[in-house]
N, C-alpha and C positions, 0 to 999 in steps of 0.2 A: 658452165657456162657462163661467164662474168660477162656484163654490160656496165660499160662506165657511164657515169652521167653527170657530165660537170655544168655548172650552173655561174654564167657571170654576170656583173653588172660592175660598169665602168671598172674593167680591172685590167685594163691593158698593160698595167706596170708590173704586174705578176703574172700574166699566162703565160708569156713565153718559157718560164722556168717551170708553169705545172704543167703545159702542154710537153714541154719536153721529159717531165719525168713522167707523165702518162704514156707516151707513145714509147717510151723507154725502158718498159718493165720489161724484166726477165722473166716475168710470167704473163706474158701479153694478155687484155683480154681480148674477147671475143666479138665484140661490138662496141661502140662509143658513139655517143650521143653530146651533145650539149644545149642548151636554153640560153639564152641571150635576153636579159629582160631590158631591153630598150637602155641599153648602154649608148651613154653619148660619147664614148671616146671610140678607139679601133678595135674592140674586144671582141663585134660580130665578124670584122673582116679577118682577126687572127683565128679566131676559131675556125672561120670558112678555109682559110689557104691550110690549117693543120688537119681539117676532120674532111672538109668536103662540104658545100653547099646544102646537099639534100641530107645531112646530119645535123643541123644548124635551124634549132627553131627559136623564131623570134616571136616575144612575147611583150607584153605593155610593160612599160618603166614601174608600175605601182604591183605588179606580181611579186607575190613571194618565194621565197627558196622552195618552201613545201609546193605548194604548185605548181612552181618551175618543174619541178622532179618528177610532179604527177604529170604533166604535159608532155616531157620528154620521154616518161618511161610508156605511155600509152603509143607514144607516136615509133617509138623503136619497136614493138613488140617482142614475142616470143622468139628466143631462136630453136631449132629444130636441129637433129643431125642432117639434112637434107641441103639447110644453107652450109654446113660447115662439113667437107665429104670425110675429111682425115677422119672425121669422128664417126664415120657410116659401118666403113668394116677394116680391118687392120691390111698392112702391106701383102701382096701373095708370096712375099720372098722369104723363105725356109732358111735360116742360116746355119743349121745343121747340115743338110744335104746340099745346100746352096743350088736351089732349085725352085723353080717357080711353080705354088700351088694353087689351083684351081679352088679348089675347095672353101678356100677364105673368104671367096665372093659370094657364096651360096648360104654363108650364117644369116640366119632369118632376126638375130636380136644382136642390141650391140653388146660388146664384152662386159660392160661394167653398166646396166641397164640405164634407163632413161636419164640424161645429164639433169644435176641441180642447175637450177637458174639461180642467180646472183647479181644484185646491184651493187655495184661501188660509184658510191654519192664524193664528189670532189664541188671544193669551191675553188673558183677562180684565184685564191689567193693560197691557194696550199696545193704543195710541189711534193708530190712522193718521191722517197726515195727509191731506186731502180729494182729493191726486191720487196720494196711493201706488199706487192699484191700476195708474192708468193711464200712471203711468213706470213699473212693471215690465213691465207687456203690451208698451208702446212696445219695451224691449228684446228682451223675447222677438221682437219683429215685425222689426227691424231685424237681428237676426240670421239670422233665416230668409230676408230677403230677402239674405242673403250665403251662403244654402245651409247654414247651420251650426243645427244644432237644439239646442233647449234643455230644461234637462230642469228646473231647480232654479232660483228666482230669490229675491232677498233683498234687502229694503231697509235703508236705513240706520239705526242704532238712536239716538236722542238718549236725555239722562234725561228722567224724568216731570215734574218740577221745572225743574229749570235746563236749560232747552231748547237750550242750545247747547253742553251738555256733550256727546261722542263715545262712547258705549258699544261700538258694535260696526259696522264695514262687514266683514262676514265674520267668521268665526272658523277656527281652526286647533287643532290638540294637538301639543306637543311631547313628545319621548319619556320626559321625567319623570312624563306627566300634567297638565302646567298648561295650561291653556285660554290660547291665547295669541290676540290679537286684533291684537298690533302697534301699539297706541295706546298714550301716557301716559296715566297718572292725570289727570284729569281735563281733561282734551285738549279744549280746544274746537274746535267745528268753523267754519272759516274757508274752506269750500271746499278743502282740502288735499288730499284724497283722492275729488274727485268727478269720478272717470273711471270708466266700467263695467269690469271686470277679474273673471277667475275666481279662487275661492276653494275651500278645501277645503271648507267648509261653512257655512252660513246657519242664525242662530239662526230656532226655531219662533216667534217673536212676528213675524209676516207674512211668514212663508216660504211663496212659491209657487211649487207644486209640479204638474206634469201627472199627471193621475191616473190613466192608464197605465201611467206610472215607479213612481207610489206601490203601486199594485197588483201591478206587477212584483217590486217590492222587497220583498213582502209587508208592508208599513207599519212602524211602529217595532218594535224589540225589546221585546217585553217583560219585558227582564229590564234595562232601563232605563228603568223608573216614570216618571222627571220628567227631571232634568240628564243633560246629554251626549247625550241621543236623537238633537239635530239633528245633532250629529256624525259619529255613526253612522250615522244616515241618508244623508246626503250622502257619507261616505265608501264607502257602499254604491255608490249611485249614479253616484261617479266610478270604483270599481273593476269596474262593469258596462258604461261606456264613455260614459256618461253627462255632461254638462256643467254646471257650477253656476258662477252669476255674481250678483256683487252689482250692481246698481242703486241709485247713493247719490244722486240725485235722487227716489227715494222715500223717505221719512222717516215712521218711526213711533217716537213716545214710549212706552218702556216702563220700565215702575218696577219691574222686576227683585223683586217681593215676595218670592219664596221665599229667595232667596241673599241680599237683605238683611233675612233674618229678620222681613219685616213681616208675615207669617202662618207657620201652621206647616205642617208637611212631614206629611203622614197617610197617602201611598201607598206608604210603605215601611213595612214590619213593621204590628204587633199597635197601637203608639204613636207617638205624634210623634216624628220622626228629626231628627235634627241634619242642615242643609243643607249643612253642611261633608262630613260622613261619608257622604252622598248622592253628591255632588259626587265624591268622592276614589273610592268604589267605582265610580261611572260610567267614571271617566277610568282605572283600571286595565284593566277589563270592555273598553269600547273597544279601547285598545290593544293586549290581549290577542286579541282577536277578529276584529280586523280588520288588525292587520301582519301582514309576509309573516314565512314561518317563519326565515328566513335572521338573520332582525334579532329575534327575539324574545329569545335570551341576552342581544344588547344591551339591549332595552327593558326586560327583567326587571334586570338591574343596576340601570339608571338606575332605575326605580321605587324597587327598593330603599332604593338611597343616599339618593336625592328625599328619601323619605320620612323616613327617620332625620335628614335634616339638617333638614327642615321640622320635626319634631317637636321637636329640638332646639331650633328659632328659637322655637317656641310656647311651649316651657318657660322660654326667657331671657325672651320678653314676655308672661310671667307669665297666659297662656291653657292651661292644661291642659286644658280642656276638649276645645278644638281639635287639641293635640299626641294624646290621645286618638281623637279621629276620625280623626287619621291612621294612627295603626295599624289600627283596625277596621275602617277603609276598604280598605287595603291586604290584610290579612288574610281580612274576610270575603269576597272574592274569588279570593285563590289559595289558601284552603282548600276552594273549591268547583271543583276542574279538569273536573268533568266539565260543568259550565255552561260553561268554553270552550270544552271540543274539539265539543261539541254546537254552540256559536255559530260556530266555524270550520265543522263540516262543515255548516252552512246556510249559508255562504257561498261557499263552495267556492273556485276556480280565480278569478283577478282576470284579466279580460278587457282589461287594459291593461298596457304596461311599465310596468316601477316606476318610470324613470325621467321619467317623464310626469307622474308625480305631486311629484315631489323638491321642487319649484318651490313648489307648497303649503303647506310645510311651515315652520316656524322654521328659518333659517339657524342653522348650528352653530356655539352657543355664544351666542344672542341671547339666552336664557333667564337666560344666566349675567350677562349686561353689564347685561340690566334691572334684574336683584336687587340688584346692585353700584350700579348708578344710584340706584335708590330708597334702598337703604341710604345712601348718601351723600348723597342729597338731603335724607332724613330729616336726618339728623344736622347736616349744613351749615346748613339751614332756609335763608331767605331775609333779607335785611335791610331790603327794603323793603316795606313793607306793603301799598303800592299797585302794586305789581307784578303781571301776570297771572299768577294761578294756572294753572298747566295749561298754558303757551303754547303744547304741541306740542312734539314731537319736534325740530322745528325751532329751537327756543330763541329763538324771537323771536315777533312777533305781525302779519307782512307777510302780509295777506290776499290774494285773489286780485284781491278789488275791492268796495273801501270803499263803503259806502251809508249813511245815517243813522248810527245808533250806531257802526256798525262801523268807520267812517271815525277813530274816537277809538285804533282798534287798529295803524291804517298808521303803520309806520316805515321810514324810508328805510333801505336796508339798509348803508350807508356808515357810519353813524352809531351802529345797532344793537349793536353790539360795545362801544361806547364808553359808549353810556347803559348796558350792563348791568353792565360793571367800575364806574361811578361808584355803581350801586345796591348793590355789592356788592365794595368793592375788597379783601377781604380776600385771595384767591386772590393778586392782583397785588402785593401788600403782600408775602405769602408768597416771591415770586418774587424780588422786589426783594432783600428779606433776605438768600435763597438767594443769591444774585449774589454780593451784598457778602461775607457770608461765605467764598464758594468764592474769593473773591480776597484775603482777607486769610488764609486758610488752605492758601494755594495749596503752602506748604514739607509740608504736612500729609498731600497727597496721594501717593500710588502704591503701591508694591508695598512690603511686608512690615506688619508691625504696629505699631500706636499704643501707644508705649509712654514713659514718663517721668514725672517729678513721682510723684502722688499712684498710677499705673495702671501695673499690671503688666499685660504681653502677656496676650491672651486665650487660652486652646486654641483647639485646631484646628477642633473643631466644637460644635456646641450638645450633643451627647452627653456629650462630656467635661463638661460645664457642668453638665449634669442630673445625672452622675455625682455631681460634686463635691457638690452640693448633698443626693442622697438617701443616698448611700455613711453606713453607719454607721462606716468606719473610713476614715481622709482619709491616704493615704501621704505627709504632709508633716514635713519636718525625720523627727525620731524618730519619727514617728505617732501618731498620737490619734483620742478619738474625740469633739470638740469639735463642738458644733453649726454648720452652716456658715450664714454671713449670707444673709438671705434674699432679698438683691439678685441672689446669683446665679440663683436661681430666676427672676426677671424678667428678667435679661438673656438667661437661656437661653429663655424664653417668645418673647421678641423674635427671637434669630437662629432657632428655629425657625419661625416666619414668613416668614423672609426665607431662606428655603429652607436652615436648618443654617449660615449664614457669622455668626461669631460677628465676626471682623473689619469687617462690613459693621452687623451691630446695634452695635458700639462706636463707629466712623464718623457711625453716623445719630446718634447719642447725644451725642458731641461735638462734629459738625463743624457738624452742623443741629443743634443746640441753640439757636440765637441766631435763624434765621429760625423754629423751630417755638414760640419763647419770645413771638416779636411777635405770631407767627399767634394761638395761643392766648390772648396778652392780648388781642389785638383782638376775638377770637369771646365770649369771657368781658366784655370791657366792655360789650356790646348794651345790657344793663339800665340800667347805668350814665349814659349820656345819648346822644342820637340823634345829635349831631352825628358823621358820620364823619370829618372834619378832626381832630375833639378824640379821637376814638378810633387814629387813624391815628398824632397825633402821642404818644399815650402809649402804644401798642403798640411803636413805634420806639424812643420812649425806656428801656421797662423792657430791650427787647431787646440796649440798648449798655448796661444798667448795668454797672459795674466788676465786679463779682462774677460777671457771665455771662462776660464774656471771660478773666476770671481764670480760671474752672472750666477753660475751653476749654485756656488756656496750662498749667496746672496738673496738667492731666491728672485734674480731679477731676470724674469721672464723675457722683458724688452731687448735687452742686451743680447742674450740667448740667441731670441728670432734674429738680430739683426746680425750675431755672427755666421747664422746660416744663409742670409741673405746678401751679405756683404758682396763676397766673390762675384756672385750673379750680376749685383749693380755694378760692379767695375767692369764685367765683360760688357754689359747692355750699355752704359756709360762711354766705353770707346768706341764701340760701334757705331751708337748714333752719332758719337762727335765726328768719326773719320779718321781716327788715330790709329785704327787697327789697319792702315792701306798705307803702303810705304808711297804707293804710285799718287797720292791726294784725294784719292775718290772721296767720294763725300759719304757720311752715314744715310742707311736706308728710314724712311718713316717708321718701318717696322720695328725696327731697332729704337727709333725714340719713343714709340709708346709701349715698348717693354722695358724701357728705362724708368718711363714716368709711372709704369703697372707696381715696379718693385721698391720703387723710391715711394709710393703711396702705401705700401704694406709697410715698410721700414717708419717712417713716418707716422703711421699708425700706433706703434711699439716704442720707437726711442725720437721726436722728433727733433732732436740735434743734427740728425743728417740735413733736414731739408737747407738751413742754413751754411753748411758746410758745400750741399749741392748747389747754390745761390754763389757763394763767389766762385766756385771752380767754373761755374756757369757764365760768370761777367770775364772771369780769366782768359775762357777760350773764346768770347765775344771778342774781345781787345785784338786777341792773337789772331782772329779772323775777321777782322773788321770790313776787309774786300768784301767778304761774303758777308755781310751782314742779314742781306736778304733771304739769304738762303739757311742762316744758324738763326736767327733773331727769332721766327716764327716756332722754330723746334725749342728753342730755348723756353719760349713762354708755354708750349705745349708740355714741357719736362716738368716746370716748378710751377704751374698754373693747375695742371690736373689734381698733384696732390691735396691742393688747399680747395679746389671746389669737389673733388668727391668726399673728401673727409668734412665738409662744412656741414653745420655750424662750427662744430667742436675744435678744427682747425683755425677760427677767425679767434678763438681765447686763448689761443698760445701767443697771437700778436701781443706785443713786441719781442719781449722779456722770458715768454712762457717755453721755450724751446729746449730748455735743460733739463724738462722734465721726462720722466720714462715711465712705460706701464708698469702700476705698482704701487707698494706703499710710499712716501718717503722713509728711507733707511740709509743712516749712516752716508754721512755725505763724504766724500774724498778729504784726506789729509795727504795726501801722495807728495813726496819731495822732487824736486826740480830732476834730480837724477832717474829718479822710479819714473817720472813723465817720459824721459829723454829714453828710458830701455821699455817704454809703450807697458808699463806697469802704473795703474790707476790708484793702488792701494786698496784696501779693504781685506774681509775675509777670503779666504781662498787665495790671494795674490802671494807673489813672489816679488823679491826683490828686482829692481830693473837691470842691474848687474848681470841677471843672466843671462841677460838676450841681448847684451852688449857686440856681441861678434855681430847680429845680423845690423847693427846702426854700424858697426866698420866694413861689411859687407855692402852695404847699401852708400858707404862713401865711397868705396874703393870704386862700385859702379862708374863713379863718374871720371872715373880716368880712362875708361875704355873707348876708343876712340869710333869703333860703329854702335849704332842704334841708340845716340846721345839724345836725341829728341823723345824716345819713348823712357831713358834714365831721368830726363831733366823733367818729364811732364810726373815721373811716381814721385819725384822728390816734390815737385809743386805741391801736389796732393797731401804729401805725409808733413810738411810744414804748414800747409793749412787746417789739418786736421790736429797738429800739434799745440797751434793757437787756442783753439775751441777746444782743449783738453785743459790748457792753463786756464780761460776762463771759468771753465764749470769746476774745476778743481775747488775743494773747501765750499761750494754754495751748493754741489749737488755731487752724483757721482762721475766719474771723468772716465768711467769704462766704455761707453761708446764711442767717444772720441778717439780714444787709446788705439779701438782696434781697428778705425781707418788708418791711425797711423801706421801700426804696424804692420796692415796689409802692404802699403803703400812701402815701406822701408821693403819689404818680403819680395815685392815687384820689382824694385830696382836692384836689390841683391842678386835675384836671380836671372835678370837681363844680366847682369855684368859677370855671374858666374858661368854663363852660356858659353863655353869656349873657352873659358880661361885656363883651362891647364894647358890648350895648346900656346897660348899667346904666350904664357909665361914660359915652357921649353922651349921658345924661341930664343929666348932671353936668355945672355951667361949669366953665369951663377954671381947672385952678389944677393944683395938686399930683399930684392924682390919676392925669390924665392920662399926666404923664410918668414915672410911676413905675410906672404899670401897662405902659405901653411898653417899660420898659427890662425890668420882668420878664419879659415874653412875649419880647421879644429873648431874653435870657438864658437862658430856658426852651427856646426854638427850638436856640440857637446849639448850648448846647452838649452833649447828644446828638449833633447833627451832627460838633460838631469830633472826638467819643471817635471816632464811626463811621470820619472822614476818617484819624485817628492809628491807630486799626488796621487798615486796608487798606494805608496806608503801612507801618506797622512789621512788620506780620504778625502770626499769630495763635499760629505756633510759640514757644516758651519750654522749659522743661523736657520738654514733650512734643514726642516726635517719631515720624518714621514709620523705623522699622528692622528688621532681623532680629532674628525673638522668641527665637533661642537666644543664650544668654548664659554659655556659655560656649565654648571651641574646640570646632571640629565634630567632631572626632575623640573629645575626653571624651564630646560628647553621643551619638555613635555608639555607645562602649564602655558608656555605663552603660544601654543597652537590651538587652545580652548576658544571659547566664546567670547573671553574677555579681551584677546590678543595683547593682554600685560608684556611690558617691555622691562630690559634690565641697565640700568648705569653700570657702565663698569668704569670704574677709578684706577688711574694710573699715572705713578709718581717718582721719579728716580731722587728728588729731593724737596724739600720743603717749601722750596720758593716755585717751583713749576708742576702744575696738573694739569694730567690732560683725560677726557674723558669721552667715551662712546655710548652712543643711545642704540643699543642694542635689540632687534628684533628677532624672536625666534630662538635657533641654536647659536646664532653668532653672524659675525660679518663672513661676506664673501667675496669674489673676487670682482673687483670692479666699484665696490661699496666705499673705499676708502676716496677715489677719482668722482663720485656722486657726493659724498659728503663734503668736500673740498671745493667741488663748484657752485653746492648748495649756500657756501658762507656761512656764517654764524647765527643763530639764533641766539639774538641777546638777553633775552628771558631766560633761555635754559642756561646760557651761562651766568646771567646772574644767581639763579637758584644754584646751582653746582658752587659759585663761589662762598655764596653763604652757608652752604651745607658744609664744604670742608673746614671754613675759617670759626664755626660754630657761634654764628651770630645770633642765635637765640630765637629767630624767626621762626614762621610755620614752614617748613622747608619741607614735610611731610607729605601737605596738602597740595605744596605746591607742586612736588616729583608727580602726584597723582594725578594732574591735570596734564600733564604727558607721555601718562597711561604706563610709567614707570609702579613697578610692584617690587624690585628686588636690587639694591646696592651690592656690587660685586667689586672690593678692590684687591688688584692683581698681587702677587708675590714682588716685592720690593720695595713697597710704598712704607713711607715712615710709622712707626709706631704711633706718632701723635693723630695721625688722620684715624686710625682707625678708634682709639679714645675718644676724637671728637664724636664720630657718627655711633659709637655706645652712647653717648651722652645728649644725639637729639632725640627728642620726642616724638613719637609715633614711628620709630625703628626698634625693629628686634634682630640681636644678632643671630644667626641659625647654626651658623657651623665653619669649622676653618679647616682650609686642607691643601696639602703641598705652598703654604704660605700665603696662600688667597684668605679673603674673609667674605661672607655673605650675609646680606642685612636684607628683612623683608619690611613693607611697610602696615601699617596696623591696619589702613582704613582701606576699603572696596576700591578698586580702582577699574577703570576700563576703556576702551579705544572710544567707544561710542556712549554715549549716556545721554538721559534726558533730563533738562535743566529746569525744575519748574520755578516760579518767582521768589519763591520761599519752599524750604523744606530741603528735604536729603535728594541730591541726583540718582534718578534710576539707570542703572548699567542694561546695555541690551547687547543682542549678539550681534556681531559682528566679523568680517572676514579682514584677511590683510589689507586689502584696497575696497570692494564693495560690500555693500551693506542688503540684505534681502530678508526683513522680520516682519512679523505683526506688533504693534502697540497699541496699548491700552489707551481709550480717552481720558485727559486730565482737564485742568484749569488751562483757561487761557493765558497766553504769554510764557507759554513753556518755550523752550532752544532746544534741536538737538545738538548737540556738540560734539565734533571730532577731533579727537587729538591729531589732526594732521593739521600741516600748514594751508591757512587759507590761498583758494585758487581758483581764477573764473571756471576751470573745468569742472567743477564739483557740480552736480545737478542732484537734485530729491524729490519723488513723488511720494503724495500719499492717497493711494487710491487712484493711481492716474493722474492727479492732479499735483501739477507743479508748486514747490515750496520755495520761499523767498530765502535767497544766502544773506548771511551777515558774519560777523568776525567777532569770535567771542574771547575776551582777555587779550586782545590788541594781536592776535596772532594764530587762533584756531579758528577752524573751517565750522561756521553752525547755519541752519536753516530753520526758521520759525514755522513752529507747529501750531495747529489748530487745538481746539480742545477736543476735537471728535478723534478715534482712532482709526486703523485699518492698516492696509500692506503701505508698509514704506520701503521703498527703494531707492539706494545713494548708488551712484555711480560717478565715475571720472571720465570724461570724453575730450580723447586728446586734441586739439586745433586741428583743422583740417591742414595746414600749411607743415604741421610735423608730420601728420601722415604721406600728404602728397609729397613731400621730401625725400622720406625713407623709400617711396617707390622708385624718385627720379634717381635717387642714390645707388639704387640696385641694379637700376638700368644704365645707371654711367656704369659701374662696376662691368657689367657685362661687357659695355661696348668697350672697353678698356682693354677688358680679357681677350675679346676678338681680334682687337686691333694688334695686339701686342703677339699674339700666336702666331707662328709661322702657316701661312696659307697652304693648303691643298691645291697644289700645279697640277692644272689639267693638261700640259703639255709635258707632263713627264711619261715617258715611255721606255719602257725595258727593252724594247727589241726595236733599236735605230741602226741605219747603216755607218759604217765606219767614216771618219771625220776626212773630207778629202784632203790630199796632201796641197800643203801650200807651195804654191810653184817658186820657182828660185827667183830672186830679186833681182832687175834688171841691173847691169853697171853700166848700161850704154850712157854717153851724155857726157857734159862737163860739168854737171852741178855738184854741190857739195856731197850730197847722199851718195849718189854716184862714183863719185872719186874716194869716199869712204868703203864703200862696198867692193870697188874694187881695190883699193889696196890689199880690205883682208882679204882678197881671194887671191892675190899674190902672195901674201905672205902665208897663207895654207899651202899654196902650189910649190914653193918653194922649200917649206918644211916636207912635206912629200916627196920632192925629187931628190931630199936629202936621205931619208928612209931611202929609197928606191937604191939611192948609190951605195947604201951602206949595206942593205940587205941583197943585193943583186938585182936586174932587172926581172918585171913581173911580164909574164906573157900576156899579150895585148888582147884587150876583152872580147870576147865573141859578140858580133853583134846580132840584137836580139831581132827576132821576125816581127814585125806589124801586125800586132793583134787588131783583130775586126770582129765586131760584136757579132754571136751566134746569130742567124735567121732561125724565127720560128718550123720548129716541124712541121711536114707537111704529109698529110695522109692522101690516098690515090682514091679518086672516086670510083664505083662499079662501073659506069659507063665507059671508064678509059683503059680497061681491062683490052691487051692484045693478044690472042688466041696465039699469035706467032710467036710468043716469047715463051710460050709454057712450055719449056724446054725438059723440064722432067715429069716423072711418071706421077706424081701428087704435089709438085713445088715449082714455079714461076724463079723467074731468076730476075736479078737487082738489074735494070736497064740503065745505069749510072747516069740518073737525074742529077741536072748540073743547079748546086745551090751557091749562091754567090759569099765567097768569103771563107768555104769550107774545101776541105780537102778533097780532089776528086777520085773517083773510081770509075775504072773502063767498066763497061757493060759486061754483066758475067759473074764478074768478081764474085757477087752474092754467093753464088755456089762453092766460091772456094774459101768459105768462113769456115770456122774453127766447125770440126764434127762436133754434133750433139753427144751426149754424154749421157752417163746411167741417171741421173738425179735431175728429172724437169723442171726442178724449181731454180735450179743452180747452173743452167745451162749448160749441162753433161750430157752423156748419153742417151740418144732419142729413143723414148720408147712410146712406139706407134700407139696404145693404149690410152697414154697421158698427156697431160698439157704440153705445148712446144714449148722451146725455148728458144732464146737468142744469144747472140753474143753479150760479153761484158760489154755495161756500157760504156761509153767513150763521148764526155762531155763536149768535145773537138768535132764530135762527127755529126751531120745534118742525118737523122733517118726519117726514111719515107713510112708511110702508111702501113700498115698491116695488109695484106692483100688476101684475095679467096682462098688461095691453097698455100701458100706460105704462111702461114701465121698471121693472115691479114685479115681483114675489114669486107674487100669492097668483090670481087672478082666470086659468079658464081660456079658452083661444082658443074661440070659439062658433061653430063654421061656418056656423049657420045664420043667422047675423045677416048681412044685406047691408050693404057698404060706403056710406056715406051720400054723396051729394054735396056738393059744396061750397054754403055758405052765406055766398058774399056775399064782401067783398074782407077783410073783417079775419079771417079763418081761412086766409089766404094765405101760402105759406112765403116765402122770400127767392130761392128759385130759380123761383119761378112756380107750384109746383105746390098744389092746396089742401089742406085737412085734413078 
């Protein structure tokens, strides 16, 4: 026996369909009750009209779902066979002998024993299909046939409006509290999950639970008034040894009104609560009261960490309300431990082993993988607008059995992947470019560090990079407090994401720059043209621009990063300027901040993009001067943000420092005018500009296109501006970054011109246009392919190579790390007229040292010492070098031999070795970074570190001085036994401290100024805010289950206005075309008039007291009285008996079995059903034992088995 319990709360929007589904069940329920929790709409009246006033319980508005079910169940009572006479005894008619048998009335017990009591729980926003209950009961009976008892059965939940969308087929919970369904977002129901299987829990929307189990468990936990109550109840049932199954053949449509915020949640607190907070609190409570004790520590850690991560994600997604809900939901439960302890005591010890339930929870890492896939899917999107959204976890649309519209989704598995690749070739394009890049960079793969050209070896790990950026004192050369270049922080961030590997980060930025640039170009070109072939050509051509290959060969990490980010900058800039909308719509502020963020990144690596953006921004303001109030603030935000975030380093670029880029100065461009015109900056790894002249011609040909002239001219403006900057940077710096911008703009113009060019050329009569177009197309396609082939055959290695990062002999590097912190002077010269030097600490210079040394300026004292040394002036250069803690002098390969002869003759220097063309000398005197210099006598070396100094010094004479071989600065502080020492400057440049005669504990530190530390924190905060503003927000109004958009009504063509006349003329023209078609094909039959559709009324159930014994026409079943319902088809009285006879299967409205549950005719949505009555499968009329059974009244009332009604 099944008792349906329906709970409503402001559900008048969905109740009519929910009630229709309940009362139209092929296997009807024996009893139906409802509870309304203070609805402010017509929910209570709808329930009363359908079920009767005595079957509707009215509760307070703050009543939770579980409490409402408990109250309604208590009021419904337990049905007995006396309440349902058709279950008390079978019919006395014998179909074999076709006679009445009296012994059937003397049976002492029921044929099947005492009936089982079931509760069918429904929401007011859940509409079951007509066979839902029958399918669930069939699963129960099937399991009982095999001796397996079932306590809870749940249906398959689909969307309310999107009836193919799967919502749940059973549910479980992860250790992080996430509600886990195992389904993809918007996954369509194709029968892929249609098998009965055990689950941890099923939703209360359609849950069928045995009444004795429900009462044994004590019903729902009142600490869970609304959400997660289903998981808690079923988890407790599982722990008690009961089974929970899902019956996929039973379908219930669910609107999920509360969780989708279609109505308020009033059962938690005195005011309406956020569904997100309620769900979070319910998840935490459910986990903590049901989990085993040994798992609680791990679950607590997962809950806290997961909450923190989700809070950050919500803040980044610009939904602070949900971030607050996460914290409130967690703390609101954890700060009330007495409730958790009480809940655990009520549940007691589980009756099943923990291993039996392990398979019902998400597998390890499943939630993390789902999150990553969701983020990646949202970021990558889909190129194909016709692609099936949410095709399921299997990635295709292969169904178990096509039929009707479903056949459109059938795909042959052998070609499914090829079709998916054709719809979205971006990943395949990346893989091909990566393969080509690995072939070309075969000499750059292996052990060691990438170095050479403009690239210095990267430090050992990410922490060293971070320290180089954030430290106030930089131990480079003689030391200094210069501002570190901000690109170090970005490389350090990437290294941190790659588990601290700086070498891998540099390899990714250089070796993978070509495939990443091509993929970024393909992704960014999506709004430009629709043709995937054109986008693929433009992406490949951009990836093989000479500047991209030259950046890799020359170790120019700045240009490599620009190649990756430039297409994204272009797309963001177009969106921010409003050029992406042909309707003239203004760009969004989010696009503005995204453009500012990407511009900040690229400015840190290649500052030249900032003045290019400045000129283009001013040009846009001139064009849109009428909207200066709109685009003026955005212009300031776009161009001011990089200067602000990158300050104070960005201020050092003004006014003419923008031609620099990340890395060491190396090989200024010497490109010819023809090379620059062909987007080739010259230098190692580049090709002649003639190779890509076809792209220039294609871009020029695009100017002849009559459509999209605005976009083509905009691309040419960018190209001309970039070409001007390429000419300005040529010969003084490398023109690669400017030629990248120039080449991308040319490709954009060429792509716009090529879009639809084949059709346009074909429309023209054959002439000069066809051969010229063919030649341009051939040159445009062949040029990038020839460049790629030459790149692969010749290899990408140039000055950059994979080598040992130690730049000095191994024993020198080892000795530099001792207590003396000795340094090495490295001399380099390509001629006798110029000599360069580097003061090296440790094993050699590292990434960022070149910029720091350049920003620190020249040390005039050291310049003079080196000049005298190489000139052989005869001064005491050895002792002067010792003042800079120099112990070794290394002359690089290629230096003039005269330099070696001079060093051999210098007093105090001894030649040690000569390897690979380089020579090494050692100072004879003892040197140290820190020493105590007395008034007279030899200096005493003391132990020191790279920056700080912590040691014990002996006592000495008065007037001695502590000398550091570092530049004097106000940040240096020293104490002796805690007493501060007075600062002084030694030799006009070195840091010193006056020492007393006593000895003790000496501590020397460098304290960065508060302004430096404060600005680093502010800079980090600004960067975080900028990223949050640039990222797309998480839209709270996104709903995967929405009604179809309303049909736009026909336009009014009456009146004499301009609009009316235009619409009327258009309608007349269409009518004339239609008339002509009719005359040609023959007259069409007139369309049938459609009957006016009236909305269906709410199904109604008759009350007990309305039963009229006079209508009891049959022995066991009443007749349909012909009740009138507005707007529905009317049936005369007595026709209920003339419906289709019962069939054999009680679940499919088949032949009637007197010992089984009855059935009804198939559900007709256009028919209004009356309630289930007491003897004719209804609820209300009581069995009257005084009414004698009526004899048969002719053959019209004969059943198919021969018995009479």
